[in-house]
N, C-alpha and C positions, 0 to 999 in steps of 0.2 A: 518899115527898115527894123524895129524892136524885135517884130514876130521873126522875119527870115535870120536876124542874127540870132535867136532864141533856138529857131529851128538847127541852122547851120550847128550851135552849140550843142546841144542832143545831138546831132548824127554824129560830131565826133567824137564826143563824149563812148556813144554807144560804139565806134570804129574802135576806140583805144579797149572800149572795155572788153572788146570780141577777142581782142589781138591778148587780152590775156591769160597766163597758162595757167589749170589745177598744179600744186607740187606734185601729184602724181603725172603730168603731160608732161612738164618743165624737168624734173629727176630722171624721169624713165623708169621708174620704179611707185610701187605705192607706199605714202607717207605710213614709217612704223615696220615696212620691213626688213629695212637694212638701216643702218648708222652714217648720219651726212655726212662730211669732211666739212673744216668752217668753210670750205673755198664755195662749195658748192651753198652753203646755206648764203653767204653773201652775195652769191649770183643770183638767188631766186630772189631777195630780198630786192635788189635791183632792179631786177625785172618786173619785179610789182610795182616801183616806183615808176619807173617808165611807163608803164600803161595805167595806169590809174592815179587820178585827179584826186583821190582820198587820199594817200602815202608820198610822203618824204621821206628819203631814207642817206643818212649822215654817217662820216667817221668822225669818232670824237677823240680816237686817238691810237698809238700803238704798244703789243706787249713787247716784251724784253726779247720773244720771239718773230718780232716783225711782223702777227697778224693785227688784221685790224679789228679795233673795237667800234662799233655799230650803234647805230639807234634808228628806228623808222619812227616817223609821228602818223597816226591814224587819227583821221577826224573825217568829216564832210566836206564836201570839198568848201563849202563857204568857210568854214571855220581853215580848213586848211591857206586860204585866202589871208584872212584874216589871222594868221596865228603868232604874229610878231605882237600883235596888243593883246593877244589871249596870255600869252607868258605872262607879259609885262603888268597887265590889268592883275593879274593874281599877286604877283609880288607887292605892289603898290598897295593889296589889300590886306596884306601882313606887316609892312612896314619897310620893308628890304630892296623897296622902289621909290620916289620920290612922287608925289602926288596920290591921288586917293580914286580909288575905284571899287564898285562891287560888283565882282562878278559872277556869274551865272555859270560858266562850264566848269565842269569838272575836271581832273586833271589825273589819271589814273597810268601808273609805271609799272611794269612787267619785266621782270630782272630773271632771265632763266641763264643755267648752266653755270651757276659761280661755284658749283665743285665739277669739276670736267668728266667724273665718270658718273655721275647723274645723269647719264646724254640724254633720258627720254622728253628730258625737258625743252632742249630746242628744236627736236621734231616739232615737240607742240606748237612752238614759238610758230615756227612756217604752218604748221596746220591752222592755228589758230588766226593769223595775220587773214589767210585766205576770205576762212569762213567768215569774218569780222566783216569783211569791206565786199561780199558777193551775197551772202543769207544776214546779214545785224546791221543794214545800213542806220537804221531809226535809230537804236542807238549813241551814233557818232553825230546825232544832228545837237548834242548840249555834253559830248563827253569827248575827252581827248585821249590817246590812250597812246604811251610812249613804250615802244617794245626796244628791249635790249637782246638779242637773241640767243646772245652768248658773253658772261662776263668776264668769261674765264677760256679763252679760246685754244688757247697753249696746251691748257690742262684736257682740255674736250678731245684737241687731236692726239694726244697724247694715250689715252683711251682709245678713241674710235681708231687710226693708223693700228695699234696694237690688234685689237678688237676685228678687226679686218684679217690682219695676216692670219691670226690661228682658227677662224668660226672653220665649223664644218657645213660643208653643204650637202645638202640643206643641215641647218644650224644643230649643235643637238642640244638638247632640254634635261641632259643628266647634271647632276649639281657636281660629279668626278669628272665631268666633263674641260679639256686645257682653256675652253675659252668662258668658263666661268672661273679663271683664276689667273688676276693679273699678279703681275710682274712688281716688286719693288722697283717706284715710288705709288704704282697707283695713280690713274690719272687725276685725284679728286684734286692736289693743289697746282699752284700756276707754276712757271718756271724756276723759281727759287724754292718751291715746296714748302710755299706758307697755303694756308687756309683764308680764299678772299672771304668767305661768309665771315670772319672771326678778325678781317682789317677795316671797318669802316670807320670808326671812329678813330684804329692808329693813324690808320691810310700812309702804311710802311711801302705797301707795293706800287708802281706804277699803275697798275689798272686801276686801283682804290684811288688813287689820286685825279686820274682823269675824270674818273667817273664822278666823284663829289664836285668836281666843277660844273659839270655839266648839271648833277642833279640839284644845284643850287641856284640855278638858272630859271630852272623849272618849280622845285619844292610842289612836287603833285600831293594831292589829296588822300590817295593811294596806293598803298605800295606793296608787292606780290611778289615773294621769292620762292621758285619753282623749284624744290629738292626734293631726292630719292631715300628712301631706309631702308632698313630687311627687306626681305622677299618674301616673310611669312605675314607682315602688318598689314592690317587696312588701308586705303589712304586716309591722312590726316588734311584737315583745314581749323582755321578758326570757331569760334573763339576759342584762346593760348588757354595757359594754365599759370596756378599760383606761380610765384611770385611774380605779379604784375608790380615795374614802380611806381609810386605813391604821385607819380606828376601824372599816371595817364588819368583818361577826363573819362567823367560816364559816360558822354556820348562814343568815345573811342569804343571803351567795352561795350557798346551796346552795338554800336555799327559793327561791329565783329560778327555780334550775335546773329546781325540780322543778313548779313553775308552768309555765317554757314547755315541758316536755315535755309537760305536759296539755293547753296549747292546741295544741302541735304534732301530738298525737294526730287532735284534733278537725279541723284543720286538713287534715292529711294524707285525714281520712276525707272529706273533698269536695272533695280538693281545690284546696286555696287555699294558693297560694305565700306565705313568709315568710321572717327571716330575723332574728339573734340574734346577739348580743355581737360586731357591727361598727361599731355606732355608742351614739350615746346614752351616752357615761362617767356618774359617778357621784360627782363632784368638788366643782363649784361648788354653795355649800352654797343656792342659793335659788331652785332649781326644786321642780314638785310632784311629783319622784323622789326628791333628796336631803334636802332639806330634811324628811322622814319618816321616811329613812333614817336619818339622824341626830339621830331622835327615837326608834329601837327598831323600827319598819315596817319590813316589806319595802317598799318605796318602789320602784313602776315605772312607767313610760312606756311606752305603748304608741301605733304612729304607724301610721294606717291610709292610702293612696293617698288621694289629694284634693284635699283645702285648697281656697281657696275660688275658684282655676283652675277645679276641678271640675265646679262646678253641680249639676244631678239627672245630668248622665250628660255623658262626654266623650269622643270617640276617642282614644286612647292614641297613644306614639309607637310601639306595640310589636303594634299591629293590631285589638284590642278597643278592648271601648265597657265607660268604667266607671260603674258607674250608682250614686245615691243607696243606691239598695237592697241593692247589694254590702258598700257600707260599711258602713251600718246591720247588717249582717248579722253583719260583721265580727268587729265593736266588741261587739254582743252577744254574738256567741261566746266570747270573750275572757273576757268580765267575768263570763258563768257560770261557765265553767272556772278564773275566777280562785275563784270563791265555790265551787266544787266543794273543789278543794283546802284550802282554808281550813278547810273543813269536815270533812273528811276528817281535817283534824291539827288540831282547835281546841287540844286541850289540849297538844300539842306549840308548839303557836303561841304561845300564852300562858306557858310555863313558860320560851321558849327570852327571851319578849319582857323577861317580869322582869330577866333576868340580865341585860342590854342593861343595866340600868340600876345595876349592881355597877360603882365605878369606883376601882378600886383601881390598877390597873396606866399609868396617866396618869404622862406623864414630867415632866410640868410640874404643878405642886399646884397655884397660885395665880398671878394674873396680876394685878397691881400698878400701878395705873395713878394718874399726875398731873398734873396742868395746869390751863387756866383751867375752871372751876368751872360757867360756861356749857357748857361740851362734857361734862362730866362728866356735869350734870342729863341732857343730849341723850344719851348712851350707856347709861343708865339707865333711860331713860325707854324704848328700846326692849329693852332686858334685862327688862323689868316686862310689854312686850307677849309675851312668850316664857315669863314664867315661870321666868326664870332668878336664881338667890339670888345676894346679894353683901350685901357691907358695906366697912366705913370703918378705916379702921387709925391707932393713933397710934406706931409704929415707928419707930426712928428715922431707920433705912435698913433696905431689902432688898438681895440682890445673887441677881442670875441674868442669865438671857439679858439685855441692855439694848438696846431695839428703835434709840435714835436711834443706838445708833453698831454695830449688828449682830453684838456681838458680848458674849462675856461682861461684866459690869460691876455698879454700884453705884448707886442710888438713893435721895434725898432720899423717905418714906415718910407724911410728916406729912400727917394728914386725906386719904390718901391713898383711892382705891379699890379694893376687892378683891372678885377673882372667882375662886372656887376651885372644884377639880372634884370636890370631893366632896360633891359632893349628885347627884339622882337626875339630871340634866339636865348634869351633869360633860363629857357627850362633845359634846354641841352647844358646851358652852365653848369643848372643845378645839379643836374648829373655827372656830368664829368667831375666837376671840384664838391661834392658834397662829401665831408670826412664818414660819413658812416651812413648805406644803404638799408630803408625800411626793410625786412624780411618777414613777409606774412606766414611763409615757410622757410625751413633751409634744405631743401629738396628743391635744386634748382640743377641746369643743364651745365653751366658753368661759373667761372670765380665769380666771389661777389665784392670783391673791393678791387677797385682802379684808378681811387683819388688820385687826379693827376698830381697836387704839390707833393705825395710820395711817391711817385713816379719818377719825377724830376728833378727830385733832391732838393727841395726850398722851401724853406722856414714859410709860415703862414697862416693867416688869421682868417678864420668866416664872421664876418660885420655881421649884426643884424639892423646897422646902419647903412646907407648909402655914402660911401666915401666918395668924395671930387676927386677926379682924376681930367690931368691934361692929357692932350692925342701925343706930346712929344715925349719919345724915349732920349734917357739920359744916354749920353754920349760916355761911349766902352772903346773907344781906340782909336788911338795914334799914328797912323803911318811912320813907319821907321825910315832912318836913311843912310846912307850905309857910312859908316864911321872905319878908318882905315886904323893901325898898328893897334887893336887891342888884344889883348891877351886872349878872349872868350866873350860871348855872349851865354846869358842867363834867360833859361822861360819858364813861367809858371807852370805847373801838373795840376790842374783838377778837373779836366771836360774830356769830353771826347774830340771836338775843337781842337785839343791839346794834342791827343793821341793822332788823329789824321796830320798835325804838322808835322809831328817824330814822323810817322811812316813817311811821310812826303821826301822828310830829309834824309833815310836812311835808303828811297828810291833810289835817289839822287847821289850815292853813295859820300854822303857826308858822315862823318864819323861822330856819333853823341854820346855822351855822357849823362846817367843819373845821380843823385844825390842821396846818400841813406839819413843823411844828415842834416839839419836845419845850417841852411849858409847867413854870411852875412858880409856884405862887400861897401864898401865905402857909405854906410851905415843904412845898405838897404837890405831887408831880409827877406828870405826866400824858404817853404816849407821842406819839407822833406819830396822827393821825387822830382825836382825841381832839375829841367835838362840842363845842360854846359856842353855848351859847344866850342871848345879851343880851340884856337890856332893852333897850336903843338899835334894834336892828332887829326890838323888836315893840311899837313906840310905841304906836299904834294898837289893841293887845289886853287891852281893861282889865281884864282877867281872866286875866294873862299867868299871874304866880309858882300859880296856884291851876291855871292848865290843865297846866304846863307838871308841877305837883310830883304831880297824878293820872294822867298820863301814866308817867310813869318810876314810878310804884306799880304801874301795869297790868300795866307789863312788867318789872315789879321791878327796876329801873334806878339804882344808885344815884346820888343826885345830888352833886356839890360849892356850895354856893354860894358865891360870892366878893362879897366885900364892896364890892370896885373891881374894875377891868380894868386896873392897874397891878399886872405880874406880876413878878416874882423877880427874872426873867432880865428880855430887852428883849424880849421875843415879848408885848406887849400885847394887849389883845381886839379891839384896832382895826389890828394889824399885816398888813402884805400877805398874810403867810404865813397868814394864821386868814380860809380862804376861804369864800364863803358857798354854799350848795348850791345849786344851779339843785334845781327842781320839774322832774327831767327829763320830759317826754314821749318816749316813749318807741314805737318800731315793734318789733313782730316779727315777720321773714318766716316764711312757712309755704306749705304745696303742693308742687305736681311740682318738684323737683329738692334739696327741705327732706327731711333723714332725719324720719319721724313721730313719731320715738322723739326724737330730741331736742327737736325743737319741743315737743313732749309734754312732756321735762322742766322744758323754759322758762315755757312754758305754768304748768306745773303751783307751779312757786317760786311767778311773781309770784302767782297767785291764791291759794294754800292757804299760803304759808311768808312770803314778804317782803310780803303783799297792800298788792301797789303797782298799778296799774292799768295797762293797756299798749294798744298797738291790733294787732292782727296782721293782716296787710296778705298775702292771696293772690300771690304771685310771680306769676302769670297778667294780676294787676292792676300788678306792680311800675313798669311804662315808665309807668301813667297817673297815677304819686302824686307831690304836690307834698312833697318832703321836708322843704320847709322849714316846715311845719306838724312836726315832730320835732327832737329834740335828737340820738337816740339812734336805730342802725338795729342791732339786733341779727341776726346771722346765722346760722340751729343749722345744725351737722352737717350735707354734701348735698355736692352737687355743681352749681354754677352755671354750667356751659359754654355753654349756651344761654339762661339767665336773664340775665347778665352779658353781651349783645354790647355793639358797640364804641360806638353811642350811652347803651345806660344807665349802661354803666361811665365813661363820659366825665360824665354827669351828676351818676351817682354821686361822681364827682372834685368835682366843681365845689362842690356843697352838702357834702363833708370840706372843703376850702379854706375856705370861708366859715362855717363854725364847726364841722359835721357831728360824729357818732363812729359809727365800726362797730365792732362787735362781733361780732371772725369765730372760731367756735368748733369745733373738728375739721378736716375737712376744706372748710371753707367758709374757711380761714387760705390756702388752694389757689391760693384767690382773685386774690391778691395779690403771688401769688410770681413775680418776672421782672416785672412791669408797670412803664411810666415813672413816674416821681415816687416810684414807693416799695421801702424799702432790703429787703425780703424775699425770701429767695434759697433754692434747695436747697444743702444743702451738697453738696461738691464731688463730682463723679459719677467713676464708675471710669475711667481712662487705657484706651485703646481696647484696648492689651496686658491691663489685668488683667479687659476685657471680654472677649478674646478667652477666656483663661486659664479664666474661670468659665465659659464657653459648653463649653470641651473637657474642662470637667471635669464638668460637668454632664451631657452623652454620654457619659461614660465609667461614670456612674452606673446599676447596675442599677434596669429597670423597676419591680421589687418595691421600689427602697430608697427612690424617688424624693419619698414621704413624707414618710417621715424624716428623707431628706438636706435637704428643704425648712425645715424646722423653724431651720436655723441662721440664716434671715433674719426669722424671725417673732418678735413681742413677744406672747404672749397673756394679755395683762391682767397687768403685772409692775409693782410698785410702784418706784418710781427716787427717788432723794436728790438736789434739786434745791436747787442754790445761790442763793439771793436778795438781791433789793437791797432792803432794809427802809424804806429812805428813799424808795422811789418811793411814790408813792399807791395804785398799785394792791396793793401790799404793804405795807397801812398796817395794823396788828393782827398781824402775824406776826412772824415772826423773821429769822433769817437760812440755814434750812433749811426745803425740805419736803418731803414723801414727798406723791407723784403716780402717777397709779394711768396708767400709759402703756397706751394700748390700741394701737398698732403701729406701723413703725417707720420713719416717715415724719418727716424730719432737716434743715432749715431752718438755716443760719449763723446768727452773730450775724450782728444789724442793725446798720452800719458807722454810721448814723445813728439818730438815735430813742434808746429806753432798751430795753436788755436784763433786764429784770425779773425773770426764773428760768429757769437755764440749767444744761444739762451742761457742766461744763468739765472737761478731761482727761478721761480715763476716766469711761465712764459706769456708775453703780453702783447695780444693782438690788438690794432687799434684800430681794426677797421675790418669788416668780413665777419662770416662766418667759421667758427672754429667750433667744435663740440667739445666737451668737458674732461671727456676720457682724452682725446686726441691733446689738448694744449697740457693736461698736467703726463702724458707721457713726452713733453717736448721739454720736460725740467731739465735744467743745465744739459742742454744738448748743441753739437755743430750743428753751425750751416755754413762757412767756409775754413777750409787748412791746410796746410800744405805736412805733407809726412816725407821725412826727408829717408833715400836709402843707397847709401853709397855717396856717391857725386849729385847724382841727379834727385829729383822730386816728384811727388803727386800730389799734384790740386786739389780738392774735393770743394768742388761749386755743390752742395748739397739742393740750394736753391738755385733755379736755372734765370742765371741774369739775360738771357740773350730772348727770354722768352716771346712768340710773338713781336719781339723786336721796339715792345714799347715803354719796355719800365727802364727809361732811358739812364737812368741814376746810376744801374746796376753794369753797364756797358763797360765805366774805366775799370770796375776788379777786375773784368776778362783779361783785356788791352795789359794790364798790371798783371797776371798770372804768367800771360805771353814774355812779356820783354824785363821785368824787372823783378820775378823773383827766383832767388837761387841763382841771381848772374854772378857767378864769381868765375867764369873763367870766358876770355874770349877765343870767337873762331877767326882763323885770320881766312 
C-alpha cells in the first residue's frame, strides 16, 4: 500500500512539474529582452506556485496605487509541508517566540527592485525562482528562500510603462536616445516619491510597514537587496566598505567575505568584472542591508551596472554594450551563489544567528525618555512596528549620559519611557538610541546621526544600569464631554497630533484662533500657540459644542471649556494677539528643478499626516499660474535657477508684497540669497589670501588623501544644537533649544531685518554625527530658520529640511507653524 502511494505521489509530482513553464515560455519572450510589467511578474509567480510543490506564493499588502506586494517561499517539498514549524522554531531560538528550539534550516530573503528603475532585478527574480526549483533542488533541503520580486511595484511600473512606450524597436543603444532619459521624477521612488531603501527603520511608507510586519515573522539569517548603479561600474557585492557599525559581529563580517569569495568564483569563471569593500558601508540603519544586519542577518547590497539609464541595452563609455540580458545573468548568478553558501553553512548560520541576540555587553543598558506625551506615543508606535519592547518607570530620577547637554547628568524619570537593551532586539535598540555612533572613517554613504531622542524631541538619559520598568503606560487622555453655554474652548499646541486636530477643525469649517501670548483663564495657564475656538466666531454653527467636542475626542485632544472670554491676565478672547487662522490655500511646486524626494516628503506630509489639501503645480507651468489663487507657496529643496527667471521672480515678489507667503526648504532658500529686497546673505566668504592659502594647501595634499582631506568641509547628516526664539510663531510649541539634522555646510548670516527664529550662535555645536572642522567653523553665527518680511508677505527660510525622509518627528510642527501661524495678520473670507 505504501509503495503504491509513493508511486502515485511521484507520478502526480512529475505531471505537475511537466506543466511548469519556463519564464520564456510563459511570458512569450526571452527573459532580458523585454521589461516585464508587474502584473506579468505576479502571473508568472502564481503559475510556478500552482505547478510546483516547492513554492508557495502569497500577498502581504497593497501599494498606494493598489498593486500587490507579494512574496514566494521556496524550499524542498518536505520543508514546505513543515514551513510553519520552521518559521516558529527560528523565532523560538532567538527569544521572539515562547519555547525553545535548535533549528538547522537557514532562511534566506531576497528583496528585488526597491528602486523601481533598477529594473533588471525583478527579471532576475523570475529567472532565479525557475532555476532554483529546476536545477538547484539540493540546496533547498536545508534552506528556505523568500523572494520578494518587487518591493516597489509602483515605481517599477512607472519606469517600465514609460520605457515600453518610448523605446525604439529594436532598442537604440546610443546614450543620447530618448529611451535612456527618464522624465522627472523617474521610476526610482514609490508613489509618494520616497526612497524605500532609506525607509526600513523609519517605516513612513505603506510598503515598508507591511514588509516589516512580514519580515519580523520570519527573521532571516541572510538578506540581500538587489540594486543597480551607473552604467560604467562593474558589479559590486559584499564584503562591504568601512565604516561598519561597532555592533556588527566578526561572524557577520567574515560570512560576508565567504559569500563574496563564492560570488567571485562564478564571476571569474565567466570573465565578469566586480569590486568589493570600496563603497556601500554598513552604518545608516534604514537600508535594506543595514536594517537586516542589525536584526542579526548577513545583510548585503548587490549592485549591477545599469540603472534606469541603461534600458534594454546601452553603449558604455568603455566601448562595449551593456544589455539587460547581461544584468539579469549577473543578478541571477549572485543570488544562486548566495543560496549555495547558505545551504553549505546552514547549521553554522543558525547557531551564530542565535548568538547575535544575546545582549550582555551593551555599554548602555537602558534609554530613559521623557517629554511631550504625544511625542512619546509617536515613538512607541515606531517601536511597535519593529516589535521592540519598552516600559515605563516611576523612578524619581535617572543618571547617565544626558542628551540635552551632551554629557553626564540626570533627569526626572516620573512616568518616563524606558527602552532597554536586555531584550532580543537589544542591538537594534542600541543603534537607534545611541547618542553618538562610532565612525572608523567619516567617508560614508549617508547621514551619520539619527538618534531617536533628538528626532522625537524628547529629554533622554542613556544609563549604564538597567532601569526597572512596568508595561503599563501612564494615562494621557480624558474624554471630553459636551459643555453648553461656553464662551469657547482652549487646546494646547505642541505636537503633530495638535496640528492634525486643527486641520480637521478647519476642514469642518470651524473657525479657530491661536494666541501669540501666554493665556490664563480661571487659574489655568496655556502657552503661546494655544488654539482658541470661540462661540462668537462660530455663531452660524448650531451644532458648535458637539462638533468641537467630537473632533477633539477623535484626535484625543483635551479641551478646556471657558465660561468667559475675560482672562485672568489682559489677553482676552477678543485680544488682537489672538488671531484667526486662515483656511490656507496652499500650492506646492513639483517637477524639473525640484528634488523629487523633497516634494514627495511634502506631498506625503499633507495627504497622510496633516491631512490637509494642497494644489501641486508643475514648475513648467509656473509662469502661467495666477498666484493670487493661493495664500502659501511651498518650494521644496531644489535648484530654481531656470524656473525663477527675471520675469517670474518679479511676479513672485509682487505676490509676496501683497500678502503671499513662501516657504523655502533646503537649497530652495538660495533662490532669495543676495536678491534685492531680501535680507538673506551667505556668511562672509573667505578673504582672497585665505582662498589662495587654501588652494596651495589643497595642491600639496597627496592624490590618495584628497577624499579624506575633503571631509574637513563636510557635514554628513549631523545633529546640531540650535537656539530658538520661542516667542516667534514659527517656534510655538518649542522651547529655546531645538536639535536639528543638518545635511550640508551651507551657511547664511543672520538676517539684518525680519526674524532670526532658529540659529547657531558663536560656536556651532554638533551633538551627534560627523561634521568637519572647517564646516563647523563656517556655521558660526548662522541662520537655520528665519522669516524675511516683504510688504504684507513673508518668505520663510527652512535651511534645514524638517521633513527630510519624514523621520525627524520633532521638526514637523515648525513646518505647520510656518503654514498657519507665521505672519497671520489678515483673515481671508
